[in-house]
N, C-alpha and C positions, 0 to 999 in steps of 0.2 A: 723307859722310851721315850721319844718327844716326837713332833714333827719334823723334827730339824733332823734327827736320827734316818728316816723315813729320806727325808731332802735330800740327803745328802752319800744314802746307803750301806751308813753305819748303824745299822738296826740289826742286823742275822736274821733275818730273816732267811729261810730259804727260797725257795726260786718258784712259784707256782707254773709259770711253763713246765720250766724245769718237775715238777712233780706232778702235771700228768700225763707228761710223755714218758714217768719211769715207771708210772701204774701202765702204760701199756698205751693210753687212749692217745688220741689226734685229736693235735689242736682245731683241725681244720671242722671235728665236729662240734656240737653246739653242745655252751659251757654254761646254762643259767647264771650270776654274776651269786644270788643264793649260793649254789651248790662250792665256786669256787671259795666263798668269805666259813664254810662251814669246812673245804678241804684248811683252807692255813687256819683256820679255830681246833681244828685238829692238834696242828702239831704241835710235840709235849718236848723240842726243846730246839734254842740256835743254833745257826752254823757260828759262833761267839759270839766274847758279851759282849754287847749295845757297848759302840761305842772303841770298840780294842780296832778292829781292822775296818776297809772299807771291800764290798763287792759291792757290783753289781744282780740286782735284785730284783724282777717285777711285780713285785711281790709287796714296795713299798709305793710305786706308784696304784697303783693295782688301786691299796686300804686308801693314799690319797683320794682315790675319786669319790670315793663311799667317804670319807673327811667332805669335803664341800658340798656333796648331799645331806647327809645328818645338820652340816652346820644354818649349810639358808635355803635348802628345801629344796632344790631345782635339781637336777643331774647335773653331771660336770658338760653332758653337752649343750643343755638349756643357758646355766651363769655361763661357758665360753663366748656362747653368743651372742648374750645380752653384752658382757660385760668387756669380750674380747677383738672378737671379731668383725661384731654388726662398727662399734667404733672405729676402729682398723681398715672400714670398706672388703678384709675381706670375704668378698662376696661366696668365695667360692670351695673354703675350709667350713669342714664339722669335724666332730667324734660324732664316728661310728656304731652309732648303740640301736641303732635295731635296723637285723641283718633284713627286715622288710623291708625295706626302705630303699626305692630304686633312685641312685644317684645318678642324675645326665654327666655325662661325659665321664663318666668311671674310666679309667684306663685298666686293663687282667694283667696280667703278671701272668709270668713262664717260669717255671722252677723245669732245670733240666737233669734229668734221667739219670742212671748208674748208667748204659750207653748210649750219650750224647742227645737224645734226644732233648726233645722239650712236651713240655705238659701246659697246657691253659688251667693255670689256677683264679679262679674270683674271689675264696676266702670268701663265700658269703655272706657261709655260716656265722664270721666271727666275729661280736660286737661286744667284746670287751677293751672299755677303754680306760683311759689311764696312766696303763705300760705300752701304751700302742690305740689302733684304731686312730690314727686323725688323718683326713682328708684332705692335702692342697694340691698348691700348683707352687708351680718357682714362682708367678705375679706378686701371689698373695705371701709368699715368705719371704717376701723384701720386701714387703708391707710391716712385717714383722719388723724384719730388722729393723727399717727403719725407723721406730717406735726407741728404740732405744737410743736414737740422737735425741726425739722428740718430746716422748716423753706422753705421747695426751691419756694414758692410761692410767696412770700411779701416780703420785704423792710420795711428799720429804725423802725417805733412803729407800724405797721401792727396787729402783734401778742396782742403786750399790748391793741391796739384797741379794739380788738374787743372783751378780756378777761375782760374792764373796764365796772365797776358798773354805769348802770346812775344816774342821780339825779333829782328829781321833781322843783318844781321855790320853796318851800321852802327850801333847798339845803338839803334833806333827799335824801337818798341812795335808793337802789331799790337794789335788789339784783337775780333781773331775769333780765328778758329778753335778749340783746345783751350776756351781762358777767355777770360775780358778787359775791356777797362774802359766798354763801351763803354754810353749812354745813353740815357734817353727818357722827352723835356720833363724832364730835367733827373736826374731816377733811376737809379741805375748797373743794370739789368740784363744778361739771359745767354742767346740768343738761339740759338735750332737751327731754319731750316723746311730742308723735303726733299719733290720733287717726282716720281715714276717714273711713268711710263704716266699710269696718270687720276689718278691717289692724291699730294693736297695735302694736307701739316698745317703744321703753328710750332709753339713750346712756344716760351714766353715765362714766362721768370722773372724776378722781384725778391727776391733776394734779404734786403735789410734789410728790404720792409717782409714776407719772408715770406706773399709771393703770387707766384700762376702762376695765368698760363692754356693751356691744350692746348686747340688744335683740330684737329679729321682733318676729309675730305673725301673722300669718291672722285667725283666730278667736278674735268676739267681747269678749267674755268671758274670753280671755285674761290678766294677771295683770304683762304686763312690769314691771312697775312703783316700785312691791313687787319682783320680779325673780330678779329683777337687785342687789339693794338692801340684797338678800340672798346670790349671789354669793360675794359678796363685804366683805359682815359679813366672810364669808370662810376663802376666800383671802387674806384677813386684819386683820383678828382674832385679831395675836399678835401687831401690829402697833394699834390696839381700846386699848387692855387691856392695854398699855407702857401708853398712856394719866392719865391724873389727872380726875378720875372723879368725875359728883356732889354730891353731898349726891339726897341719891333716896328720895321723897318723897311720903307716904303712898299711894297707889295706892286704898284700900279701903275708902266708907267718912265714913265724923267726921256726925256723927246725929245729926242735928238741925233743930230738927221737928216746929224748928219757921218763917226755910224757905220756913214750903209750903205755904209764903205767898205773892214769887214771882211769883208763878205759873202764865200760863196766854200766854199768844203768844203776841210774839212783834214788831213791824214793820218800817221797814229803810223806812223813806221817803226820803229819793235821790237814791236807787235804789228797793224800793219795797219789798226787802225779810222779809223774816217770821221765825221767828227764837220762837218755841212753848219749854215752861218749864210745867212738868207735878208734880204731887208732889206725895212720898205713904208716912210712916205712920214716915220717920225718916228723912222728909226736902225732899228739889231738886232734878229732875234728869229734863238731855237735852241724847233724844236720850235713851230714858226707862234704863238711867243707870242714878246712882247716885252719887252726882256730891259730892267733900272733902267739908267743910264749915272751908273754912281762917276765917272769920269773921263772922259780923252778916250778912253783906253785899255783902259779894263777896266768890265765890265759884268758884273750878279752876276741869279740870279733869285729869284724869295721861298721860293724851299725852300731856299738857302743855296748855290747853286752862285756859281760863282765864273771869269771869262773875260778874260784877259788876254793883250792883244795884243802881240807888240815885230819892228816890221819893222829892227834895225840892223843884222842881218846878212845886207842882202842883200831877203832873202823875207821873207814877213808872218806871223808866227808865232804859236797860238796855245795857251796853257797854261789848264786847268781845273783846278779842287780843287773838291772837298768835306770841309766839316771842316778842312782843311787841310793837307791830303792831294791833290798833284797826279796829278789818275784819265784827265790827258789831252794830252801835252805832242804836237802837229802842226803841219806848214808846209804852206797855202794851194796847194795842186797847179792842174794850171789842167786843166779839161774836157777829154776824150780822146772822141770820135766817128774809127773807127776804120770804113775803107768796107768793101768786099767782097772786096777783096787784102786786106788789112792782116789782115781777122780771118783769111781762109785761111792768111796765113804762123806759125798760132798753130797752126792743123789736126795733130793726128798722135797714134798711141798714146803714150802714158807709163804708166812702172810707177815703185813705190817700193820698194824691196828690206824699206824697217823696216815695215810694213803689210801686204808680199804682198798687193798693189792694185794694179790694173791699168786706165786711168780711156781713154776711147778721147774727144778735142773734133773737135767738125764745124762748121764753117760753112753755117749751112739760116737763109738768110732774113732777113736782114739781122742775122742774130744768131751769138752762138757757144755752141756747146751741148755740155754735159761727158754720159756714156753710160759709168753704173758699176759694167757685172754684169747683175743682175737687178731695182738701182731702180731709180724711173723717169728719164727724166732734166733733168737741170737749166739751165738757161740764163743764162750769164755777165753780169749787168753789166756793163758799163767805169765806172773807176774814175778813171783818171788814164793814160798812156802807160805799159803793161806790165804794170797791174793790174786786173783785174776783180774782183767779188766776186756771192755767192751766198746767202741767208739758210741752207741745208743744206750747204754744203760747206763758207763761209767765203769767205777775201778770199784767190786765185791770184798771185801774184805771176814771173813766165815772168821766166829768166836768157836770155843771147846768150853768144852765145861771141866769141873771139877776131875771125870771121868778120861780127859783127854778126848772124847769124843766131838763133831758134830754140833754144835743146839741153835748154830745163828748165824745171820751176817749184817755187817754193814754196808751203806750203797754211799758211795762220796762222786756226785756230778756233777753238772753245770750247778751252779748255784746249789748242789747240796752236801751239805755232813753228813753224814753219821746218821744219815734213817737208815731205822735196826731193825731185821721181817727174822722173824723168829720160825725153827725148826716144827712143823704141828703131824706128821710123819713120812711114809717115805714116797716115794717118786710116781710108783705103780696105784 
């Protein structure tokens, strides 16, 4: 593994914030850097072989901040202040690595609750930097953006390296991470969005037009990714209009009643994500919207997603692609409706040494409930035999021993694949 793998999110490291939340701890609690390093060091596996895939992981940039500290003898906050912020006159920008510091003019963030109310969230206990923790302003970020044209900081190939796309072991280029070749309406862009607690942000750069939109929001209900595009649509309207326009595909679905045979739930065994298709009298639906039939086994959305079905291996499979990249490859699974006896067979106490966590699973009122320390209890929804899911915990795949008894399970969550829990006792 190299620093380049961390920079381009191809290392395979499990996401450190995902590990914390899975264990039942809150990101808003104090988490000393050394404790987080120990949590990362306890991991016995990666999500994938180094360099084989791209998967965003906060662990990568958290570790890169530590690399800066060990290589320079200065914290990332000190190094950035001396070498980036001060030379560019970014006077109101800093890496917030000390939760006891009082920041003049700091704006609070507001998180929306389930009932529609908002709660103020200063997130003052969060002081881990590298993968976040940057405080700034629109004016200061405009100075950062200008340096991509003026280059006051680096020499030689720095700017080219910063904007170069990464590559996988296969040689395929990836259009995100450190740099990339992404486009918006035909124009080359670089973009980075962010979210933490109630804060939301996005920075969208059009380098060839020397045009950038920065949007900083302090409410969790904001959608800065959509907002920056609305601004770009206004200011770059003439640029977009001058580009050759691709032939527009019909947005409405082409009726194909035979497409109803593809309806069902599909499971991707790599990360255990589930995609479901419904059907009506005209054909196949995804997320409640009718799909356009391209041929008997292929369907697409107006937004460019394509679904290709195949049952040549005896079971129906689907491959979902977007802009040429396959983001889901799954097989149709049978519905699972476990009775009380089956649910009780999953009950028990499970531990994960890599996570230093203890889960208690209990069968209650026809549901399988997970208890994790002081965290709220979570109900697991059945997906297929020995597979359950929950929006907070993720997906759980139970394991059986040679006698067919439940021996443990693996968790697949946000930035986490196949983290193993072992059954150590009954739930009572």
